[in-house]
C-alpha positions in Angstrom: 93.6 -165.4 -270.1 94.6 -166.0 -273.7 94.6 -162.2 -274.4 96.7 -161.5 -271.4 93.9 -160.0 -269.3 93.0 -161.3 -265.8 89.8 -163.4 -265.7 86.6 -161.8 -264.4 86.1 -164.7 -261.9 88.5 -167.1 -260.2 89.2 -170.1 -262.4 88.8 -173.6 -261.1 86.3 -176.6 -261.0 83.8 -177.7 -258.3 86.4 -179.8 -256.5 89.3 -177.4 -256.6 87.4 -174.3 -255.7 87.0 -171.2 -257.8 83.8 -170.5 -259.7 82.5 -174.0 -259.3 82.7 -173.8 -255.6 79.6 -171.6 -255.5 77.6 -174.4 -257.0 78.5 -177.0 -254.6 75.8 -178.2 -252.2 76.5 -177.5 -248.6 77.0 -180.5 -246.4 74.9 -180.3 -243.2 74.4 -182.6 -240.3 71.4 -183.2 -238.1 71.3 -179.5 -237.0 70.1 -178.6 -240.5 67.2 -181.0 -240.6 63.7 -179.8 -240.1 60.8 -181.9 -238.8 57.0 -181.5 -238.8 56.2 -181.8 -235.1 53.6 -180.8 -232.6 54.2 -178.3 -229.9 52.5 -176.9 -226.7 50.9 -173.5 -226.8 49.9 -172.3 -223.3 48.1 -169.3 -224.9 45.3 -171.7 -226.1 42.7 -172.9 -223.7 41.2 -175.6 -225.9 42.5 -179.1 -226.6 43.9 -178.3 -230.1 47.4 -179.5 -230.7 49.1 -177.3 -233.3 52.1 -178.5 -235.4 54.8 -176.6 -237.2 58.2 -177.1 -238.8 61.2 -176.8 -236.5 64.8 -177.9 -236.4 65.3 -181.5 -235.2 67.7 -180.4 -232.5 65.4 -177.7 -231.1 63.2 -178.4 -228.1 60.5 -176.0 -226.9 58.7 -176.7 -223.6 56.2 -174.0 -224.6 55.6 -172.0 -227.7 58.1 -169.0 -227.5 55.5 -166.4 -228.5 52.9 -167.6 -225.9 54.3 -165.0 -223.5 52.9 -162.2 -225.7 49.4 -163.4 -225.3 48.4 -160.8 -222.7 44.7 -160.3 -222.1 42.9 -157.7 -220.0 41.1 -158.9 -216.9 37.4 -158.4 -216.9 36.2 -155.8 -214.5 33.5 -157.4 -212.3 31.5 -155.8 -209.5 28.6 -156.7 -207.4 25.2 -155.0 -207.1 26.2 -153.7 -203.7 29.5 -152.2 -205.0 27.7 -150.6 -207.9 25.1 -149.0 -205.7 27.7 -147.8 -203.2 30.6 -146.5 -205.3 29.8 -146.7 -209.0 26.5 -144.9 -209.5 26.6 -142.1 -212.0 23.9 -139.7 -213.1 25.0 -139.8 -216.8 25.6 -143.6 -217.0 23.1 -146.4 -216.4 24.0 -149.8 -215.1 23.4 -151.5 -218.5 25.6 -148.9 -220.3 28.4 -149.5 -217.7 28.2 -153.2 -218.0 28.3 -153.0 -221.8 31.4 -150.7 -221.7 33.2 -153.1 -219.4 32.6 -156.1 -221.6 33.6 -154.1 -224.7 36.9 -152.9 -223.1 37.8 -156.5 -222.1 37.1 -157.9 -225.6 39.0 -155.1 -227.4 41.9 -155.0 -224.9 41.5 -151.3 -224.3 42.0 -150.4 -228.0 40.1 -147.2 -227.7 39.6 -146.3 -231.4 38.1 -149.8 -231.9 36.0 -149.5 -228.7 34.6 -146.1 -229.8 33.8 -147.6 -233.3 32.1 -150.7 -231.9 30.1 -148.8 -229.2 26.6 -149.3 -230.5 24.4 -147.9 -227.7 22.7 -144.5 -228.0 23.5 -141.8 -227.4 26.9 -142.2 -229.0 29.7 -141.1 -226.8 33.1 -139.7 -227.7 36.2 -141.8 -226.9 37.2 -139.4 -224.1 33.9 -140.0 -222.2 34.3 -143.8 -222.6 37.8 -143.6 -221.2 36.8 -141.5 -218.3 33.9 -143.8 -217.3 36.1 -146.9 -217.5 39.0 -145.5 -215.4 36.6 -144.0 -212.9 35.0 -147.4 -212.4 38.4 -149.2 -212.0 39.7 -146.5 -209.6 36.6 -146.5 -207.4 36.7 -150.3 -207.2 40.4 -150.4 -206.2 39.9 -147.8 -203.5 36.8 -149.5 -202.1 38.3 -152.9 -202.0 41.6 -151.8 -200.5 39.6 -150.0 -197.8 37.6 -153.1 -197.2 40.7 -155.3 -197.0 42.3 -152.8 -194.5 39.2 -152.9 -192.3 39.1 -156.7 -192.5 42.8 -156.9 -191.5 42.2 -154.5 -188.6 39.2 -156.6 -187.5 41.3 -159.7 -187.5 44.0 -158.0 -185.4 41.4 -156.7 -182.9 39.8 -160.1 -182.7 43.2 -161.6 -181.9 43.9 -159.0 -179.3 40.5 -159.6 -177.7 41.1 -163.4 -177.7 44.5 -162.8 -176.0 43.0 -160.5 -173.4 40.2 -163.0 -172.7 42.8 -165.8 -172.4 44.8 -163.7 -169.9 41.6 -163.0 -167.8 40.7 -166.7 -167.8 44.3 -167.6 -166.7 44.0 -165.1 -163.8 40.7 -166.6 -162.7 42.4 -170.1 -162.7 45.0 -168.8 -160.3 47.8 -167.5 -162.5 49.0 -164.0 -163.2 47.6 -162.6 -166.5 50.0 -162.9 -169.4 52.0 -159.9 -170.7 50.0 -159.9 -173.9 46.8 -159.0 -171.9 48.4 -156.5 -169.6 51.1 -155.0 -171.9 48.7 -152.3 -173.2 47.9 -151.2 -169.6 51.3 -151.3 -167.9 52.7 -148.1 -166.4 55.8 -146.7 -168.1 57.4 -146.0 -164.7 57.0 -148.9 -162.2 58.9 -149.1 -158.9 60.9 -152.3 -158.4 60.7 -151.8 -154.6 56.9 -151.9 -154.8 57.0 -155.2 -156.6 59.3 -156.7 -154.0 57.0 -155.5 -151.2 54.0 -157.0 -153.0 55.9 -160.3 -153.2 56.8 -160.3 -149.5 53.2 -159.5 -148.5 51.9 -162.4 -150.7 54.4 -164.8 -149.2 53.6 -163.7 -145.6 49.9 -164.4 -146.0 50.5 -168.1 -146.6 48.2 -170.7 -148.0 45.2 -170.2 -145.7 43.8 -167.0 -147.1 40.2 -166.0 -147.6 38.7 -165.3 -150.9 39.4 -161.6 -150.5 43.0 -162.4 -149.6 43.3 -164.5 -152.7 42.2 -161.5 -154.8 44.9 -159.4 -153.2 47.5 -161.9 -154.1 46.3 -162.0 -157.7 46.5 -158.2 -157.8 50.1 -158.4 -156.5 51.0 -160.8 -159.2 49.6 -158.5 -161.9 51.5 -155.5 -160.4 54.7 -157.4 -160.3 54.2 -158.4 -163.9 53.7 -154.8 -164.9 56.8 -153.8 -162.9 58.8 -156.5 -164.6 57.9 -155.3 -168.1 58.5 -151.6 -167.2 62.0 -152.3 -165.7 62.9 -154.4 -168.7 61.9 -151.5 -171.0 64.0 -149.1 -168.9 67.0 -151.5 -169.1 66.7 -151.7 -172.9 66.5 -147.9 -173.2 69.7 -147.7 -171.0 71.5 -150.1 -173.2 70.5 -148.2 -176.3 71.7 -144.9 -174.8 75.0 -146.7 -173.9 75.5 -147.7 -177.5 74.9 -144.2 -178.7 77.3 -142.8 -176.1 80.0 -145.3 -177.1 79.6 -144.4 -180.7 79.9 -140.7 -179.9 83.0 -141.4 -177.8 84.6 -143.3 -180.5 84.1 -140.4 -182.9 85.5 -137.9 -180.4 88.6 -140.1 -179.8 89.2 -140.5 -183.6 88.8 -136.7 -184.1 91.3 -136.1 -181.2 93.8 -138.5 -182.7 93.5 -136.8 -186.1 94.0 -133.4 -184.6 97.0 -134.6 -182.7 98.5 -136.1 -185.8 98.0 -132.8 -187.8 101.2 -130.8 -187.5 99.4 -127.6 -188.5 96.9 -127.7 -185.7 97.5 -125.3 -182.8 98.0 -126.4 -179.2 94.7 -124.9 -178.1 92.8 -127.0 -180.7 94.6 -130.1 -179.7 93.7 -129.5 -176.0 90.1 -128.8 -176.9 89.9 -132.1 -178.9 91.5 -134.0 -176.1 89.0 -132.5 -173.6 86.1 -133.6 -175.8 87.5 -137.1 -176.0 87.9 -137.2 -172.2 84.3 -135.9 -171.6 83.0 -138.6 -174.0 84.9 -141.3 -172.1 83.4 -140.1 -168.8 79.9 -140.1 -170.4 80.5 -143.7 -171.5 81.5 -144.7 -168.0 78.4 -143.0 -166.6 76.1 -144.7 -169.2 77.6 -148.1 -168.3 76.8 -147.5 -164.7 73.2 -146.6 -165.5 72.8 -149.6 -167.8 74.2 -151.9 -165.1 71.8 -150.5 -162.5 68.8 -150.8 -164.8 69.8 -154.3 -165.6 70.0 -155.3 -162.0 66.7 -153.7 -161.3 65.1 -155.6 -164.2 66.5 -158.9 -162.9 65.2 -158.2 -159.4 61.8 -157.2 -160.7 61.6 -160.4 -162.9 62.4 -162.6 -159.8 59.8 -160.8 -157.7 57.2 -161.2 -160.4 57.9 -164.9 -160.7 57.6 -165.4 -156.9 54.4 -163.4 -156.8 52.9 -165.4 -159.6 53.9 -168.7 -157.8 52.3 -167.5 -154.6 49.0 -166.5 -156.4 48.8 -170.0 -158.0 49.5 -171.7 -154.7 46.7 -169.7 -153.0 44.2 -170.4 -155.7 45.1 -174.2 -155.6 44.5 -174.3 -151.8 40.8 -174.9 -151.3 
């Protein structure tokens, strides 16, 4: 300045910057424009269309604060439910209904509910809370039990329909389906017995009496049971084979690690090698068992198919 002191603020005009630059009006584009427009508010259930100021570039498919409009579901129960699970010696039906409505209107704001509770006798807030949550808990337990019973009833009805369908198929001349006989099959069925039953059914031929036809149907049912049982045995054998192979792989890996370790004694190495060899033998034995069970299952399946075909042919021959 004139007195040699620096100025308090930067010198300059509005165009060149300095102090005048603070007074310039900012230049804005369309992003700075605001419009008075309507918007959708999903929290409202009426036909009212609200409007507000928003930036011209902004688009809202729904009012951003509508997601905070959370309301409590009204607790509703039938007369039968109240008489069965909600009766209480200290609460009447009218008092319970009034409390449920009040809790829904006040969104479980318990100080407000206790203040607005107008029935006599007046009840403390702890008693109001206990009654409300007891009602809700009893309804949840009762309805979940009812839903479980309904689901079990549907399953039982489906099983009964499948059983009846299998019986009708057997009367028509075919062997009953596995769905009808699966619950009654024996866990240990002999494949040789199924083969013998098939041979006996084929030897009788087409000119059988009504009693002979019943025997053929029984043979078909027995062969079906044997087929399922041998298939289960084959699956168990395959599962055991997988477990044995996994154990052998672990033993082999452990033996290799012991052999590679220079600090391991010769006795430990020999013991690890013996374990690996034993595991390999177990795998070979399991493979043999699985192969035998698979062959038995295949034979049983073929015998069951032949027995079923013989039973159908006998039933068709009048």
